[in-house]
C-alpha positions in Angstrom: 12.5 -22.7 -77.9 11.7 -26.2 -76.6 8.3 -27.5 -77.5 6.3 -29.8 -75.3 6.1 -32.3 -78.1 9.8 -32.8 -77.8 9.5 -33.5 -74.1 6.3 -35.5 -74.1 3.6 -35.2 -71.5 5.0 -33.0 -68.7 4.3 -32.8 -65.0 5.1 -29.7 -62.9 7.4 -30.2 -60.0 4.5 -30.2 -57.6 2.5 -32.8 -59.7 5.6 -35.0 -60.0 6.0 -34.8 -56.2 2.4 -35.8 -55.7 2.9 -38.8 -58.0 6.2 -39.9 -56.4 5.7 -39.1 -52.8 1.9 -38.6 -52.3 2.2 -34.9 -51.5 3.9 -31.7 -52.6 5.0 -30.3 -49.3 8.2 -28.2 -49.3 10.2 -31.2 -48.0 8.9 -33.3 -50.9 9.9 -30.7 -53.5 13.3 -30.4 -52.0 13.6 -34.2 -52.2 12.7 -34.1 -55.9 15.3 -31.4 -56.5 17.9 -33.5 -54.7 17.0 -36.5 -56.9 17.4 -34.2 -60.0 20.8 -33.1 -58.8 21.9 -36.7 -58.2 20.6 -37.6 -61.7 18.2 -40.2 -60.3 15.4 -38.6 -62.3 15.7 -36.4 -65.3 13.9 -33.1 -65.5 13.9 -29.9 -67.5 14.0 -26.4 -66.1 11.9 -24.0 -68.1 12.2 -20.5 -66.7 12.1 -20.8 -63.0 10.0 -24.0 -62.9 11.0 -27.7 -63.1 9.1 -30.2 -65.3 9.4 -33.9 -65.3 8.2 -36.2 -68.1 5.4 -38.4 -67.0 7.2 -41.4 -68.5 10.2 -40.6 -66.2 8.0 -40.7 -63.1 6.6 -44.0 -64.3 10.1 -45.3 -64.9 11.2 -44.3 -61.4 8.2 -45.8 -59.8 8.6 -49.1 -61.6 12.3 -49.2 -60.6 11.4 -48.4 -57.0 8.9 -51.3 -56.9 11.7 -53.8 -57.8 14.2 -52.7 -55.3 
């Protein structure tokens, strides 16, 4: 079993969407899942739910600011 200590602080898919896009509408969640599929952002699926490391969201946001 994976512990949260191994993954670091985690955000649910909805919380990650709110941090990345400002809302967690269905379209935003689908956008997050597409980013995960394209390996633009790493995430871990636990059961039926996706979780993203808080540091990964920060990394993505920092990279988005420089482009």
